[in-house]
VOGU-3710 file (C-alpha; in Angstrom, 3 decimals, decimal comma):
1> mvtaekrsst> -0,379/-199,609/-64,708  1,539/-201,732/-61,455  -0,048/-203,264/-58,258  3,139/-202,632/-56,445  1,181/-201,600/-53,527  -1,494/-204,504/-53,870  -3,841/-201,481/-55,438  -3,527/-200,767/-59,328  -1,790/-197,305/-59,681  0,783/-196,516/-62,050
11> vqrtpmsita> 4,628/-196,045/-62,046  4,745/-192,320/-61,722  2,427/-192,011/-59,337  3,362/-195,048/-56,770  5,844/-193,218/-54,306  8,484/-195,661/-54,327  11,291/-196,712/-56,525  9,719/-198,594/-58,856  10,533/-199,857/-62,542  7,921/-201,878/-64,629
21> lsgatmqkqg> 8,658/-203,494/-67,979  5,888/-204,358/-70,015  5,434/-207,269/-72,177  5,175/-205,477/-75,278  8,423/-203,705/-74,414  10,122/-206,561/-73,298  9,311/-208,933/-76,814  10,206/-205,500/-78,506  13,693/-205,862/-77,055  14,227/-208,938/-77,189
31> tvtleqvvrd> 14,055/-209,421/-73,000  13,642/-212,915/-73,005  15,482/-213,945/-69,259  15,388/-212,703/-65,937  19,377/-212,043/-66,484  18,268/-209,596/-69,197  15,470/-208,358/-66,802  18,349/-207,785/-64,085  20,701/-205,586/-66,748  17,653/-203,248/-67,774
41> vpgismrsag> 16,922/-202,200/-63,906  19,440/-200,200/-61,591  19,668/-201,641/-58,370  19,889/-205,182/-59,084  22,726/-207,516/-59,087  22,902/-211,352/-59,250  24,980/-214,477/-58,206  24,473/-216,910/-60,695  25,944/-219,969/-62,140  23,752/-220,697/-65,145
51> pgqtelemrg> 19,703/-221,199/-65,641  17,991/-222,414/-62,490  21,036/-220,943/-60,699  20,965/-217,389/-60,006  20,843/-215,769/-56,744  19,322/-212,197/-57,097  20,633/-208,942/-54,686  19,215/-205,053/-54,493  20,902/-202,121/-53,217  23,803/-204,217/-51,644
61> lassggsspt> 22,125/-206,931/-49,642  23,892/-210,052/-50,903  22,377/-213,608/-50,489  25,570/-215,317/-50,470  24,872/-216,283/-46,801  21,874/-217,582/-44,875  19,411/-219,972/-46,098  16,651/-217,297/-47,487  17,112/-214,861/-50,244  17,017/-211,156/-49,669
71> vgyylndvpl> 14,709/-210,136/-52,786  11,181/-211,776/-52,997  10,302/-213,549/-56,132  6,749/-213,403/-56,652  4,219/-214,718/-59,720  1,235/-212,983/-59,650  0,532/-213,165/-55,676  2,480/-216,427/-55,519  5,536/-216,538/-53,515  8,751/-218,292/-54,927
81> sppaaalngk> 10,711/-219,010/-51,692  13,961/-220,875/-53,566  15,368/-224,006/-52,038  15,625/-222,937/-48,284  18,531/-225,670/-47,068  20,249/-226,007/-50,605  24,296/-225,397/-50,083  23,952/-224,066/-53,818  22,366/-221,012/-52,440  18,854/-219,160/-52,838
91> vvidpdlfdl> 18,542/-219,714/-56,330  15,424/-218,529/-58,327  13,264/-220,160/-60,754  14,684/-218,931/-64,236  11,285/-218,567/-66,167  11,013/-217,535/-70,140  9,246/-214,353/-70,083  6,946/-215,007/-73,024  3,361/-213,612/-72,672  3,426/-211,759/-69,741
101> nrvevlrgpq> 1,554/-208,751/-69,452  4,541/-207,052/-67,334  7,391/-207,667/-64,445  7,599/-205,071/-61,652  10,825/-204,339/-59,769  10,714/-202,854/-56,261  13,501/-201,599/-54,961  13,980/-200,956/-51,242  12,512/-203,328/-48,036  8,946/-204,995/-48,825
111> gtlygsgsmg> 8,525/-206,126/-45,010  5,217/-204,610/-44,720  3,368/-206,066/-47,808  5,507/-208,857/-48,935  6,986/-210,276/-45,617  10,699/-212,146/-45,108  13,210/-212,584/-48,016  12,305/-208,922/-49,477  14,444/-206,832/-47,096  16,395/-205,771/-50,186
121> gtiklitqqp> 13,503/-205,786/-52,760  10,372/-207,678/-54,643  10,474/-208,715/-58,442  7,091/-209,600/-59,464  6,297/-211,540/-62,855  2,614/-210,671/-63,750  1,284/-213,245/-66,262  -1,286/-212,160/-68,954  -4,844/-212,702/-68,499  -7,340/-214,929/-70,831
131> nltqymgave> -9,312/-212,724/-72,827  -12,829/-213,804/-71,980  -14,634/-212,116/-75,870  -11,877/-213,229/-78,436  -10,233/-215,768/-79,912  -6,390/-215,063/-80,373  -2,929/-216,790/-80,493  0,657/-216,182/-81,149  3,787/-218,278/-82,104  7,459/-216,959/-82,130
141> gifsgtdggg> 10,358/-218,955/-82,945  14,182/-217,822/-82,286  17,170/-219,293/-83,941  20,743/-218,332/-83,219  24,196/-219,138/-83,676  26,935/-218,834/-80,587  30,781/-218,270/-81,064  32,686/-221,381/-79,616  29,294/-223,360/-79,569  26,603/-224,382/-81,919
151> ingggnlmvn> 23,226/-223,679/-82,886  20,581/-222,857/-80,775  16,423/-222,758/-81,688  13,199/-223,036/-79,969  9,945/-221,339/-79,610  6,870/-219,989/-78,128  2,904/-220,602/-78,578  0,084/-219,114/-77,208  -3,818/-219,862/-77,580  -6,582/-218,110/-76,064
161> fpivtdkval> -10,202/-218,820/-76,529  -13,242/-217,699/-74,817  -15,112/-220,881/-73,517  -18,355/-219,015/-72,253  -17,906/-215,465/-73,756  -17,663/-212,814/-71,248  -17,710/-215,512/-68,511  -15,005/-218,303/-68,973  -12,038/-218,308/-71,049  -8,625/-220,127/-71,131
171> ridgtekyts> -5,274/-219,105/-72,037  -2,376/-221,519/-72,918  1,487/-220,792/-73,090  4,139/-223,720/-74,116  7,773/-222,846/-74,527  10,767/-225,025/-75,776  14,019/-223,779/-76,271  17,598/-225,175/-77,120  20,812/-223,504/-76,301  24,161/-225,006/-77,397
181> gwidrivagn> 26,974/-225,387/-74,577  30,264/-222,923/-75,267  32,532/-225,259/-72,324  34,603/-228,323/-72,810  35,268/-230,632/-70,539  38,673/-232,074/-70,622  39,623/-235,240/-69,702  43,407/-235,445/-69,029  46,091/-238,428/-68,533  48,755/-238,389/-65,803
191> fplesgtcpg> 46,638/-235,672/-63,953  49,516/-233,448/-62,258  49,217/-233,241/-58,421  48,883/-229,733/-56,535  52,632/-228,254/-55,391  53,157/-225,649/-52,438  51,787/-224,639/-49,011  49,440/-222,503/-47,924  48,644/-221,435/-44,129  45,947/-223,575/-42,489
201> wygygcirgn> 45,567/-225,812/-45,492  46,192/-229,326/-44,413  45,381/-230,736/-47,494  48,303/-232,138/-50,318  48,880/-228,923/-51,670  47,616/-225,269/-52,689  49,047/-224,597/-56,025  47,014/-226,237/-58,885  49,526/-228,530/-61,564  49,617/-227,277/-65,119
211> vanapveqvh> 46,353/-229,197/-66,294  46,678/-227,474/-69,681  49,809/-229,054/-70,444  48,679/-232,721/-69,504  48,368/-235,231/-72,193  44,534/-235,136/-73,301  42,582/-238,286/-73,366  38,838/-237,180/-73,861  37,321/-233,595/-74,898  33,457/-233,311/-74,629
221> kdvndellqg> 32,796/-230,188/-76,409  30,039/-227,796/-75,327  28,941/-229,701/-72,294  26,646/-226,632/-70,665  24,162/-227,115/-73,213  20,624/-226,234/-71,967  16,969/-227,588/-72,944  14,099/-225,478/-71,355  10,371/-226,913/-71,614  7,337/-225,110/-70,063
231> aradllikpn> 3,531/-224,960/-70,099  1,233/-222,821/-68,770  -2,496/-222,713/-68,583  -4,915/-220,118/-66,891  -8,522/-220,496/-66,693  -10,236/-217,721/-65,847  -13,806/-217,332/-64,522  -16,117/-214,169/-63,950  -19,620/-214,991/-63,464  -20,646/-211,628/-62,684
241> enltidnlal> -18,798/-208,038/-62,562  -17,856/-208,378/-58,851  -16,179/-212,051/-58,744  -13,140/-213,190/-60,626  -11,495/-216,433/-60,100  -8,418/-217,097/-61,492  -6,935/-220,775/-61,679  -3,190/-221,050/-62,506  -0,965/-224,027/-63,283  2,602/-223,713/-64,615
251> fqqitmggys> 5,397/-226,612/-65,369  8,800/-225,681/-65,869  11,774/-227,877/-66,263  15,549/-226,872/-67,404  18,287/-229,737/-67,986  21,883/-228,952/-68,695  24,720/-231,225/-69,525  27,141/-229,050/-67,142  28,010/-225,772/-65,496  28,505/-222,429/-67,532
261> eydqppgdns> 32,000/-222,468/-65,746  35,554/-222,539/-66,535  38,843/-223,350/-64,554  41,020/-221,220/-62,824  43,725/-221,821/-62,782  45,060/-222,650/-65,885  44,362/-218,661/-66,006  42,753/-216,264/-68,180  39,258/-216,853/-69,652  40,733/-217,240/-72,912
271> vlahyqpynf> 40,118/-220,940/-72,415  36,393/-221,889/-71,624  36,903/-225,412/-70,050  36,926/-227,752/-66,855  40,043/-230,136/-66,957  39,259/-233,506/-65,076  41,411/-236,559/-64,142  38,714/-239,252/-64,784  35,560/-238,882/-67,333  33,291/-237,349/-65,085
281> aepfldrfrl> 29,692/-236,223/-66,144  28,005/-233,155/-64,583  24,257/-233,098/-65,522  21,844/-230,452/-64,092  18,259/-230,666/-63,662  15,638/-227,897/-62,308  11,657/-228,933/-62,431  9,169/-226,544/-61,161  5,274/-227,533/-60,809  2,948/-224,793/-59,553
291> isnsirysfd> -0,865/-224,550/-59,340  -2,795/-221,241/-57,766  -6,160/-220,196/-57,303  -7,111/-216,244/-56,832  -10,488/-215,029/-56,230  -11,543/-211,516/-56,365  -14,900/-210,108/-55,096  -15,725/-206,342/-54,996  -18,117/-205,540/-52,161  -19,532/-201,401/-52,137
301> wadltiassy> -17,181/-201,053/-49,212  -14,080/-203,273/-50,010  -12,210/-205,497/-52,359  -11,338/-209,043/-51,152  -8,772/-211,244/-53,055  -7,740/-214,927/-51,674  -4,758/-216,327/-52,728  -3,828/-219,723/-52,667  -1,105/-221,684/-54,445  1,474/-224,851/-54,040
311> wtreekqtmd> 4,698/-225,614/-55,595  7,114/-228,142/-55,909  10,482/-227,821/-57,100  13,322/-230,613/-57,399  16,771/-229,819/-58,231  19,636/-232,237/-58,790  22,791/-232,041/-59,955  26,264/-233,388/-59,790  29,740/-232,051/-59,666  33,332/-233,556/-60,505
321> dsetiqnlta> 34,688/-233,845/-57,082  37,998/-236,059/-57,662  40,640/-233,294/-57,608  38,834/-231,979/-54,491  39,040/-235,017/-52,448  42,457/-235,785/-53,590  43,511/-232,678/-52,525  41,413/-232,619/-49,155  42,408/-235,867/-47,849  46,279/-235,502/-48,836
331> lnyfvpigyt> 46,057/-238,436/-51,107  49,195/-238,537/-53,909  46,792/-240,105/-56,564  43,137/-239,410/-57,772  40,021/-241,574/-57,260  36,764/-240,934/-59,491  34,096/-239,519/-57,075  31,436/-237,072/-57,708  29,413/-235,438/-55,583  25,710/-235,469/-56,240
341> egdysrqwse> 23,176/-233,083/-53,986  19,593/-233,239/-54,611  16,918/-230,434/-53,562  13,476/-231,082/-52,871  11,325/-228,125/-51,968  7,410/-227,785/-51,837  5,275/-224,819/-50,070  1,793/-224,422/-49,726  0,805/-220,458/-49,090  -2,288/-218,880/-48,607
351> evrlaspgdn> -2,916/-214,727/-48,391  -6,323/-212,942/-47,420  -6,718/-209,370/-48,080  -9,355/-206,574/-47,927  -8,656/-203,316/-49,352  -10,712/-199,955/-49,598  -12,066/-199,305/-53,136  -11,325/-196,486/-55,366  -9,269/-193,398/-54,668  -10,978/-192,196/-51,908
361> rlqwligafy> -8,875/-189,856/-49,660  -8,617/-192,444/-47,120  -7,230/-195,780/-48,308  -6,405/-199,014/-46,429  -5,354/-202,484/-46,564  -5,610/-205,229/-44,256  -4,421/-209,201/-44,568  -3,272/-212,249/-43,260  -0,588/-214,487/-44,755  0,240/-218,114/-44,106
371> sdllstftaw> 3,135/-220,666/-45,428  4,451/-224,265/-44,918  7,783/-225,077/-46,580  9,386/-228,315/-46,242  12,668/-228,438/-48,163  14,989/-231,357/-48,082  18,945/-231,228/-48,945  20,139/-234,778/-49,739  24,265/-235,173/-50,566  26,210/-238,277/-51,310
381> nanpalayis> 30,284/-238,086/-52,106  31,688/-241,566/-51,747  34,304/-244,478/-53,305  35,125/-247,683/-51,928  38,660/-247,223/-52,659  38,695/-244,533/-49,902  37,224/-246,477/-47,036  40,312/-246,566/-44,853  40,410/-242,825/-44,507  39,274/-241,704/-40,886
391> vggaaanpng> 39,847/-239,039/-38,737  41,541/-238,816/-35,246  40,730/-242,872/-34,774  37,585/-242,507/-36,110  35,491/-245,707/-36,909  35,641/-247,740/-39,973  34,264/-246,196/-43,263  33,732/-249,375/-45,243  31,796/-247,861/-48,042  34,406/-244,882/-48,492
401> iiygadtpyh> 31,496/-242,168/-47,767  33,534/-238,719/-47,709  29,912/-237,154/-47,136  26,497/-238,007/-47,138  23,483/-236,194/-46,086  19,437/-236,271/-45,675  18,277/-233,013/-43,895  14,460/-231,937/-44,306  13,920/-228,215/-43,322  10,318/-227,166/-42,257
411> miqyaffgqi> 9,521/-223,877/-41,886  5,774/-222,498/-40,884  5,268/-218,833/-40,956  2,189/-216,473/-40,328  1,752/-212,510/-40,435  -0,882/-210,226/-40,235  -0,424/-207,097/-42,050  -1,617/-203,495/-42,830  -1,397/-200,219/-44,467  -3,597/-196,927/-44,410
421> syqitqsira> -3,252/-193,765/-46,790  -4,776/-190,418/-45,934  -4,522/-187,714/-48,692  -3,690/-185,070/-46,009  -4,073/-181,998/-48,567  -4,324/-182,344/-52,530  -1,160/-183,189/-53,330  0,294/-184,372/-50,013  -0,229/-187,980/-49,057  0,950/-189,884/-45,928
431> tvglryfdyn> 1,401/-193,878/-45,523  1,952/-196,014/-42,822  2,648/-199,807/-42,504  2,901/-202,566/-40,136  3,474/-206,165/-40,282  3,612/-208,786/-37,608  5,731/-211,845/-38,182  6,082/-215,255/-36,728  7,881/-217,949/-37,859  9,192/-221,709/-36,484
441> skedidqngw> 11,463/-223,865/-38,409  12,994/-227,154/-37,679  16,127/-229,034/-39,522  16,599/-232,521/-38,811  20,273/-233,495/-39,988  21,186/-236,896/-40,829  24,490/-237,149/-41,362  27,594/-239,752/-42,293  30,811/-239,914/-43,690  34,634/-238,770/-43,524
451> geeygnatpq> 33,138/-235,190/-43,719  30,534/-234,692/-41,493  31,020/-233,795/-37,720  32,812/-236,875/-35,998  34,315/-238,183/-39,257  32,985/-241,977/-39,666  30,561/-244,008/-41,015  28,229/-243,812/-38,461  24,893/-241,606/-38,954  25,035/-238,492/-36,684
461> lidvatsssg> 21,316/-237,074/-36,110  20,844/-233,514/-34,927  17,583/-231,844/-34,606  17,937/-227,954/-34,597  14,810/-225,979/-33,905  14,830/-222,006/-34,760  11,949/-219,389/-34,211  11,303/-215,753/-34,099  8,513/-212,857/-34,212  8,505/-209,385/-34,539
471> vtpsfnlawi> 7,086/-206,493/-36,872  8,447/-204,643/-39,639  6,887/-200,994/-39,901  6,983/-198,407/-42,962  6,446/-194,861/-43,189  6,066/-192,983/-46,456  5,314/-189,178/-46,913  4,676/-188,005/-50,810  4,040/-184,990/-52,186  2,602/-184,806/-55,598
481> pnrdltfyat> 1,966/-181,067/-57,116  0,919/-182,402/-60,139  0,197/-185,633/-62,249  3,827/-184,754/-63,741  5,793/-184,670/-61,029  6,178/-186,717/-57,717  8,517/-186,454/-54,348  8,463/-189,130/-51,429  10,818/-190,045/-48,348  10,108/-193,613/-47,145
491> askgfrpggv> 11,584/-195,145/-43,908  10,876/-199,036/-44,059  12,176/-202,088/-41,919  13,135/-205,720/-43,778  13,716/-209,033/-42,478  15,255/-212,273/-42,668  14,965/-215,544/-40,784  17,756/-217,134/-39,367  19,187/-220,813/-39,824  20,928/-224,392/-39,538
501> nlpgpvatcg> 24,583/-224,846/-40,857  25,375/-228,247/-41,643  27,946/-229,474/-38,989  31,774/-229,582/-40,393  33,886/-232,070/-39,232  35,729/-231,401/-35,530  38,545/-233,035/-36,146  39,823/-230,414/-38,557  37,492/-227,437/-38,653  36,975/-227,061/-34,566
511> dqpvtyqpds> 33,372/-226,102/-33,659  31,610/-223,990/-35,945  28,368/-222,567/-35,230  25,287/-224,679/-35,663  22,702/-221,883/-36,146  22,899/-217,981/-37,287  20,575/-215,309/-36,040  17,747/-213,184/-38,397  19,038/-210,149/-39,859  17,332/-207,179/-40,363
521> vwdyeageka> 17,803/-203,242/-42,020  16,379/-199,618/-41,980  15,927/-198,177/-45,178  16,062/-194,794/-45,790  15,368/-193,179/-48,862  14,515/-189,729/-50,741  13,266/-189,534/-54,309  11,335/-187,939/-57,182  9,638/-188,641/-60,233  9,431/-186,465/-63,234
531> rlfdnrltvn> 7,840/-186,138/-66,693  9,394/-182,889/-68,506  8,949/-181,154/-71,869  5,392/-182,804/-72,713  6,220/-186,151/-71,254  9,281/-186,290/-73,768  11,730/-186,464/-70,753  11,106/-188,783/-67,822  13,926/-188,668/-64,722  13,133/-190,878/-61,907
541> gdfffinwkg> 15,860/-190,776/-59,354  16,564/-191,496/-55,604  19,231/-191,959/-53,148  19,157/-194,629/-50,295  20,690/-195,370/-46,984  20,438/-198,804/-45,307  21,638/-199,965/-41,867  21,985/-204,181/-42,141  22,030/-205,815/-38,679  23,351/-209,347/-37,940
551> tqqiitpacg> 24,541/-209,013/-41,595  24,227/-212,806/-42,811  27,659/-213,884/-44,580  29,544/-216,453/-45,471  32,670/-217,726/-43,865  35,404/-219,845/-45,770  38,227/-221,379/-42,609  41,298/-222,627/-43,483  39,856/-226,041/-43,340  37,712/-225,307/-46,334
561> ypyttnagta> 34,014/-226,050/-45,187  32,337/-222,938/-45,437  29,279/-221,831/-42,983  27,121/-218,835/-42,337  27,570/-216,652/-39,474  26,020/-213,290/-38,473  28,882/-210,932/-39,491  27,993/-207,558/-37,711  26,173/-204,575/-38,942  26,536/-203,450/-42,612
571> hsygpeleva> 25,854/-200,031/-44,343  24,862/-199,542/-48,040  24,060/-196,609/-49,454  23,835/-194,912/-52,718  21,667/-193,097/-55,894  19,749/-194,678/-58,390  18,682/-193,414/-61,760  16,606/-193,929/-64,799  16,250/-191,047/-67,440  13,890/-191,858/-70,753
581> ahltdelsat> 14,205/-189,447/-73,518  12,229/-189,050/-76,632  15,503/-187,024/-78,901  13,267/-186,832/-81,879  9,993/-188,266/-83,074  12,033/-191,216/-84,026  14,780/-191,686/-81,926  14,967/-192,385/-78,386  17,279/-193,431/-75,727  17,272/-194,318/-71,565
591> fsgtytsati> 19,675/-194,757/-69,192  19,613/-196,513/-65,766  22,233/-196,706/-63,199  23,349/-197,107/-59,452  26,298/-196,804/-57,566  26,412/-198,983/-54,456  28,648/-198,944/-51,013  27,990/-201,944/-49,422  30,705/-202,590/-46,631  30,748/-204,139/-43,059
601> tspdpgtgia> 30,913/-201,178/-40,979  31,314/-203,095/-37,322  32,445/-206,650/-37,481  31,604/-209,342/-34,746  34,714/-210,384/-32,982  35,666/-214,240/-34,295  34,710/-213,776/-37,647  37,809/-212,327/-39,098  36,219/-210,016/-41,045  37,828/-206,520/-40,825
611> kgtpvlnipk> 35,964/-203,470/-40,502  35,583/-202,027/-44,247  35,252/-205,379/-46,049  32,821/-205,137/-49,025  29,876/-207,167/-48,991  30,024/-210,217/-51,256  28,758/-210,112/-54,905  27,959/-206,551/-54,534  28,987/-204,700/-57,803  30,165/-201,088/-57,351
621> ytadvslqye> 28,365/-199,664/-60,095  25,922/-200,789/-62,850  24,541/-198,987/-65,953  22,493/-199,678/-68,858  22,322/-196,957/-71,662  20,082/-197,619/-74,896  19,547/-196,361/-78,361  16,377/-196,961/-80,309  15,149/-195,532/-83,524  12,005/-196,024/-84,838
631> rpvwdkydft> 10,275/-194,733/-88,588  7,900/-196,141/-90,961  9,125/-197,807/-94,250  7,745/-198,703/-97,441  3,656/-198,933/-96,870  2,762/-200,255/-93,353  6,187/-201,304/-92,077  7,723/-200,130/-89,218  11,399/-200,491/-88,646  13,299/-201,114/-85,670
641> arlssnfvgp> 16,925/-200,486/-84,452  18,264/-200,668/-80,843  21,818/-200,439/-79,776  22,505/-201,203/-75,627  25,052/-201,376/-73,572  25,295/-202,827/-69,770  28,223/-202,460/-67,501  28,908/-203,782/-64,555  31,366/-202,763/-61,909  33,833/-204,114/-59,836
651> stdvayvvqh> 32,746/-207,065/-56,892  33,970/-209,724/-54,482  33,216/-213,200/-53,919  34,380/-215,963/-52,172  35,669/-219,799/-53,190  38,526/-220,865/-50,710  39,750/-216,982/-50,084  38,103/-213,910/-51,236  38,092/-213,288/-55,257  38,226/-210,129/-57,088
661> lppytlldfr> 36,022/-210,289/-59,821  36,502/-207,488/-62,486  34,186/-205,074/-64,095  32,725/-205,864/-67,386  30,517/-204,307/-70,579  28,069/-206,367/-72,760  26,958/-204,852/-75,820  23,594/-205,855/-77,614  22,072/-205,186/-81,081  18,727/-205,560/-82,311
671> tgvsqgpwsa> 16,834/-204,264/-85,563  13,720/-205,523/-87,650  10,474/-204,639/-89,323  6,790/-205,341/-88,505  3,629/-204,908/-89,785  0,516/-205,788/-88,120  0,743/-209,293/-86,792  3,564/-210,319/-87,608  7,614/-209,259/-86,641  10,925/-210,370/-88,013
681> ylfatnltdk> 13,775/-209,306/-86,312  17,735/-209,496/-86,345  19,265/-209,561/-83,392  23,772/-209,923/-81,764  24,047/-210,443/-78,161  27,623/-209,847/-76,436  28,739/-208,165/-79,949  32,604/-207,681/-78,378  32,439/-211,778/-77,218  32,958/-210,754/-73,560
691> haeittnnts> 33,969/-213,839/-71,235  32,539/-211,840/-68,101  33,730/-213,519/-64,254  30,036/-213,444/-63,065  30,422/-215,354/-60,276  33,178/-217,903/-58,538  32,245/-221,543/-57,115  34,802/-224,346/-56,487  34,945/-227,908/-57,202  32,129/-229,223/-55,200
701> fswvtpsltr> 29,046/-227,628/-52,915  30,512/-227,835/-49,695  33,962/-228,379/-49,480  36,208/-225,662/-51,447  39,982/-226,090/-51,901  43,247/-223,317/-52,329  44,215/-224,844/-55,965  41,046/-224,592/-57,964  38,393/-222,005/-58,513  35,488/-222,658/-61,008
711> vstnqprtig> 34,475/-219,163/-62,442  30,992/-218,972/-64,039  30,757/-217,030/-67,299  27,909/-215,782/-70,006  27,150/-216,713/-73,267  29,765/-215,755/-76,086  28,609/-213,819/-79,057  25,404/-215,270/-80,153  23,790/-213,736/-83,695  20,066/-215,050/-84,832
721> vdlsykf> 16,628/-214,059/-85,889  13,177/-213,516/-83,919  10,121/-213,790/-85,870  6,588/-213,955/-84,150  3,285/-213,755/-85,638  0,018/-213,210/-84,003  -3,626/-214,461/-84,594
//
């Protein structure tokens, strides 16, 4: 059962491209992270520098540009928008998936029911509701070791108890997991300077020195270790059959000692290390808190839902900037300096909707949505040893501030939406939806230092306001001749708000655009869902074509200060396919995959983008293949073995220049036994120990240099055990 259309239905009878993973299936398969969900579902890709630093993309709609995501991200009815003004991207929270009811992945624009930021699709995490009648619980322990890293361990706990039988119940979940690092941080003496020249680059040099041969002073092993801590409490109140009140509280914190990135150069990914001239740590913190309330009341003529939520998110991170600043300022020596960024976000949202009850010939839904988001980006990058640096005779900079910023970004949006479906004949259904939206945003930019607009220590204050309104319609026609066969065609529109760029220094970068406009898409798709051979074979497929206007894309000019602009019009198209087959009573196989062609077809003049340039961060293809064998063994024991392989095709990213990321394949294996309330599994992830190039980041969040690219990579081969018991 799914709620993609904000009413209960099944995957096979919902006439749209949707995948649902149940909590039981995810636990059996060992799916515990969002990254693993992305692997299992066609049409999704990601740009990630590690936990809590992941951007999601669907159907070729990259989110690397702009200040809003292209994929909606929900926990139940709560929209979890990421930090809106952060320079490190539109990153989503990365929760542990223990004790979820299911994950729903809705591909294609969801602008009618889910609003802005859902123009590529929507991911919904649906929690397990408290049981009103039974005391129950579960405990899980996971222990493993990582090649080139260390020991990993942790677990989950769930307890459920009725407070008033059939009326009130409380469900509590807790998580704590430690993952060892596998990236070394190497401090080298006599750190080599750059050499060579690059067209347009005014820094010291564009070819990094041979850091691998520099004398090693310190080695900090496995710095990118992670500690995940979380808790969730759900109080369900059901005073009568018509009224349900669900109160949810969630806390999660991720702390890391460093980034899951290695330096390029030295070169290939056999050496997973970051080289630096000074001992400068790079800690990362992501803390998230949420409270929500959902009230559902069933009238005779309609079902009313009121969903309220408030969340806060705090991200803090520091990156070693010594090498970048030396090159950028054309110094012939290094100065210890870090770049510290803070992102503080909070959002209040409210949604009210009425839906027709039952499965009548005419079904309707109307609603209203409101949200108030405040996201403050802060940055600090200074060392008094750099006090004399100025640009174009600017005023003195006694504190040696390279860049300082405090930029609160405030967005208020509201919307009204509706959808109506009519059963034209017994097998044909038509659906029409419409959403009116209006948003107003304002950013107060307070920045100073050598790297700000005028290049001095005097703060520069800039206030920029943007606003927009419009409608996003959707049309769907479905033919469902029987319960095992569905055909559908859809045309839908999605949108994303515009935003503001932090101004770069005029003396070195010239005039860069301060704002960029909203972008929007029209998606046209046709698909089918079929269950064959007495449900032994399921084949769900579709083909989509997307016209993307005003494409928000990131640009890196020769001065190294990136900004977002509207790059023009892009097209994205391709097939998506999911197949599940019961080959025998004991052996089953699944396949899911997509091929995506996403290119800029009509670039805007002045962007420097050529016609046919691929949209950033979109792999040409993705596929996931699995074989699973299950059978009873001994007395009352069930044996399971699963082998899965995930393929990700080539893509492009951008640091100082466009980077070409090669394809990669990841292989996982899991086997174990279960009996009644307990289970024990042995697992091995990344069996071939592949070091994939997931994305490229440079040595700071704002400036980029031609001499160094830092490449984020996945966890090496990890082998462990997963033990669980339900009571």
